[in-house]
N, C-alpha and C positions, 0 to 999 in steps of 0.2 A: 491508414491506421487510423482509427478514431481514438481522439488525444482529448482529455481535458487537463485545462491549464487554471491553479488554485491561486488567488491573490491574496495575499497574509498581510498587506501592507498595513492593516489595523489588528491587524491580530486573528487568533481564531479559538472558537471555544463549539462544543461539538453542536449545539443548538443553532450556531452561525453555518456552520457546514452543513448540515442536513437539510437547513431554510435554503440555502443556493442550490443545493443537486434538486432540490422539488421544482426551485426558482426555472432552473436548467432543463427542468421536464422527466425528470425522476416519478415514478408513478406512484402514489400517495397510497393507492388498495396495495399494492404491493408492500411498501413498508410498514405497512399497518398489520399487514398478515404475519410477515416476519416479526413484530415484535409482539404481536399478540402469542404468536408461539412459544417465546419463551415464558413470556408472562402473559394469561389473559386477562390481568387488571390495566393493562399500560395500552396507552394508543396514541399517536401523534394529530395536532390538527394544525393547519397552515392561516394564518391572517395578514392581510398587507398593510405593510406600513412603510416609514419613510425615516432615513435618518440623514440627515444636512440636506431635507429637500430631495434626497437619491429614494426613488421606489425600492421596496427590498420585502423579502416575504420572511415573514418571523415563523419560527416551527416553534411549538408548544408540545409538553409533554404533557399527558393527562393519565393520574390514575383514577381508576375506574368512580366515579362520585367526586372525584376532588382535582377541579382542574387546576392549571398552573399557567394564569393570564400574563400577560406580559408587566402586568402593575403588580405581580405579587412578590413578596420578599424572598428575595434572591438564596439560593440554597449552592454554594460552593465548594470547589476542591480545596482552595487555598484559605478563605477565609469568608468571614460574613461581610458580605458585600452592602449592606443594606446599615449594618453599625458603622463602617468605615467610610461609606460614602459624605458624609458630611464634614469626615479630616482631610477630604482630599486625596485618599485612597481607592474611590471606589472603583470598582472592576466596568469596562467597558461594555461588558457583554450580560449575556443572559444569566438561568441559572447554569453551574456544569454540579461536580458531582462531588462529596465527600467521600473520601476512602481513606487508604493507611489505616493509622493506630489510635484514630481521633487527633494525632496531630500531623497530618498532612500540609502539604502547600496552601499553607493560609486558610485550611478550614474551618467551618462554622465550628462553632462551640457545641456539638452535639452529642452526648451522651446515650443517646439511644440504641436501640438494637441493630447490629452489624451483620454480614453474611461475609463470611469467609472466600475468599481466592477461588478457594476448591470445591465450594458451592456454587459459585458462580459459573465456573468451569462445568460443572457437572450440569448447570441447568441449559447450556449455549450448547453441549455435547448430544442432550437427550431431546433437543426439540427439533423438531420439524422443519428445518431451515436447508435453503440449496447450501450445497457444499462451500460452495465460492463465499457464500454470507455466514456461514459457522465460522469458517478458517480466518476470514478478514476479523469476527468479532472475537474469535478465540486469540487471535495476534496482538488485537488492541489490547484488551484486558492483560493478556499476559506482559504488554511493557508497561502498562499501569503498575503492576503489581512488581516488575523488577525495580520499575522507579521508584515507587515507595520504599519497598524495601533497602534499597540503596541509600535513601536519603534519613533513613532510620536505623541500619546496620543491623537488620534483622534478615531471615531469609522470607522468598517471594511467597511461600506458602504460609506464611503465619500471616500474611497482610489479609484485614478484614474491610471490607466498603461499608460504609454506614448503611442501615436499612433504607432510608429513603434518597439517599443519593446514590445508591445501587441501582435504584427503580429509574431513576434519568440517566445513568448511564447507560443501564441497558438498551433503553429506548433509543439514545443518541447513538450507541457505536453499533447494534444492531441495524437502526433506522438507515444511517450513512452507508454500513454495509449492503443494505437492500436497496439503495439508492445507487450505490454504484452501480451493481449489478444489471439494477433494470436500466440503465443510461449504454450498457453493452460498449464499455471503455475496455480500449486495448493498452492504453498508457496513461498513467496520470506523472504531470511535473508540479510541484510546487513550488512558490517565489521564495524568495528570502522574508524569513517569517520575523514579524515583529513584536517582541516583549513584551514591552513595556519596563518599568523600574521607578527611578526616583522616591524610594522608599521604602518603610516595612511594613506588614500586614498582621495583625493579630491572627495568632490560631492559639490552640487550647492551652501550650505550654510556653508564650511566648511570643516574641518578634518574629517573622520569617521575612526575610531580604526578598525584594522582587529583583528577576523573577527566579521563582521558586526551584530549590532545590530539584524536585522531581522531572520541572519542565525541561531543565538544563541536562538533566541524567536522560531524559526520551530525547533531545535532541542532539547531544551527544554520541547516543548508541546510533542514532539514524544518520551522522553525519550532516546536519541540515545547517545553511545557511543561516544566521541569525543577525538580527539588529536590535537594537532597544527599542527604537520606535519615539513617536512624538508625545506620547502621553506618560504621565507620572502615575501610574498604576499597571496592574497586571492586565495586560493585551491578550496575552495567550495562556489559556485555563492547560493543565496538565491533560486531560481527557481529550482536549483539541491539539495537542502536541503529541500524542499517542497516535491520533486516527491520523494525522498528517506523516507520522511516519512510518505507519503503518500502509497508507494508500500511495507514498510516493514511489514512483520508480524513477524517476530522477526530479534536481532541483534546479531552478533558474527563471531567468523571465519567459516572456512569454514566445513560445515557440512559432516556426512559420506554419500558420494553419490557414483551411479555407475554414472560415466561424461558421456555424450549423445553429447552436445555442449558446447562451448567457444566462446567466442566473446571478441573483443576488439576496444572500441574507443577514438577515439583522441580528445584531445583538439585542441583549434587553435594555441597555442603556442608549440617552443619545450625550455622550459629553461633548462639551466644546472642540474639544481640540481637532478629532478627527472625525469623520462619516463611520460611523459603528457597523460597518459592513464585511463582508467576506463573499471574494467573487470569485463564479466560477465561469471559463469560455470553455466551451466541447467545439470541437470539429475535426476536420479529415486534414493529416499532414499533407501539406502542399507543395513538400519534395517529395515524398516516398519514401524518406530515410526514416531510418529510426535510430536513437540512440540505445547504445547496449555496452555491457562490461567486458572486459577481459584480464582474467587472474590469470597470473603467472606464478610458477616457484620451479626452483633447481632442486632436484631429487639427487644426490648420489648415493643411497644407503638403504635404497629396495629393492628388495629380490623382483627381479624382472618379470617374474612369472605372473604377478600380481595386477601387473600394468592393464590386463584386459577387460578385468574387471572391475578397476578403478573405473576405466573408459567409459563402460558400460551403467556405473551407477553413477556417473555424473549425468548422462544422456535422462536417468531416469529421475535423476532430481529437478531435470527443466531444464538444462544447457542445452544452447541451438548447436553447440559443437566444441568437440574436445580431442586436443590432438599432444603427440609427444615428439619433440624435436632433441635427437643426440645432439650432446655439448661435450665438451673439456674441460673441466673446473680446474681449481689451482691443485698444482702438487702432480697433474696429469693426470687426476683420478676423472674417468667416464661417470656419465649422468646423462638427465633426461630433463630437457626444460618439459613442464606440465603445463599446457595454455587452452584456457576454458572461454567459450563466449556465451554469454547468458543475459535476458532482460534483467531488469532490475526486480522484479516479482519475484523471482526464483535465487538470487543471490545471494540471500542468508543459507538455504538450503543447500547450496554448492560449495560455499565457504565450508560448510559441517562435513562433507566429504570429502574435499581435499585436506583437513586437516584431520580427518577419524580415519580413514581409509589407505593414504599416505604417511611417509614419514617426515613427511614436510612440518615446520614447526612455524612459518611464517607464508606471507603469500601478498604479492604485488597486485595492485588494481588500479585499471586505467580505462577512461570510458572512448567510445567510437562512435562514430557514424558510419549506419550501415545500410548500403543500399540494396535491393531487393530486387528480382524482377518477378512478374506476376506466375505464377505455376499450378497448373493442374493437372489430374492424371487420365490418362486413356488405358485402352488396353488393344492389343495389336496381335495376329495371329501368325505364325509360324510355323509352317508345314503340319498344322491344326493343332498347336501349344500357345495357350493363351499367354500372353507375356504383359505384364502392365508397364508404363512408359510414360515418364514425366514431361510435361510440356513448358516450357519456361518462355516469357512474351516481355516483349520492354518496346511500350510506344505503341502496344497494338500488334505489333508483329513478333510471330515465331523465330526464337535465338538461340535455339536447344531444344532438343528433343535426348531423352537420356532413360534407355531401358533399366526396368531392375534388375541388376546383377545377378540373385538368388534366383529370378524367374528367369532370365537367360543359362543360369547353370543347369537348372533342374531342366528344362528344354531340351539343353543339350545334351545330358543324358538318355533323356528317353527317347533321341532321337538318334543317338549314335552319333554325334555330330560335334565337330571341334568348336569350342565357346565362342573363340573368335567368328567364325561364321554365322552363327547363331544369331550372334552381337550386331554382325552386320548387317543382317536381314531383319535384324527388329528395329536398327535404327533408321533403316531404308523406309519400314512400312508405317513407322510414324511421320516421318518426312511426307509421306505419300498424303497422310490424312489431312495435310493444310496444302498440298499443291493442287 
């Protein structure tokens, strides 16, 4: 399983993450094609730099005819970094993106044009993007809109993104989504995220604490582990937090990997406290195991005729497996435990199915490690009838041969033979292929 680990020990912003992914081998042409599909005036360029003498890649957003070099004034989600830098609260990263209602987390005092979330959503939906890129970008912007709405006590659809900040955000968010697709990742693990702290920053309506309300909302929603970090300023921006929340299948330390690529992305500053970098490590799982989630809930008041449809809907939503266990609840009531196995990328969709399609009003979640044999499909013939067979291998050896039951049943009907007879012949035919 191809896995990326994102090291956020110095925080995260959109440009840092994009620079790290490009440094790790993501295709810049693919990133720029995706960005231009949403807004033709946008592009991304990269330069090599260093932070604390550590080589890093700086990703820079350019608006047609208006480059944003590393030395340009920072445009922020939370505050005007340039204005605050001399007061000890300068942000450690590069540009980020003003959003909200003109009073987002420390955002710049910008009274210019805005783009509503509905317009950004329309741009993403209508752009000629790969579905995976579009879905990641939509998810990230939706998280930002929810966070800003919660921070200011309004509805998400009323959130506006500042015009300039929205362009930067589109480039970073769509660019990161395209970079992840380019790297062909199966799983993303994110480290504990450093947020910063130590004071307040100036927003349009007064002081805003660090970490800001939107960042805290985003990472609370994602159940992400966080720490204050070593620097007395904003280390993780809302855009960085939203991207991490969208990408993360799991949170934790560097997993067991055979490392294939590494990347280092630089922020726009070089503060004394920490090297202002974000790192990405890409490799293949060393033990063949994957980390997945199991959701469980006990249900005693659902018409049992509904369960087959519930299980089908869960599989359609991306669950790897779903099953029912009969149980006896308090007062002797018969019930079922619904159990669902799912990867982190489909967890939210699966939760939605459980809570909308059943009478459950809560569920339990726990992580597991799953080991799976390699598998492949082939076809065998039984008395002229073709039957698909799944072959499982472990350590290079065939350990299981399992015919597809629907094919077996169909063949038995055509041949006028018992299902058990056709099943036995299909299993034997499958084993004969490897003997």
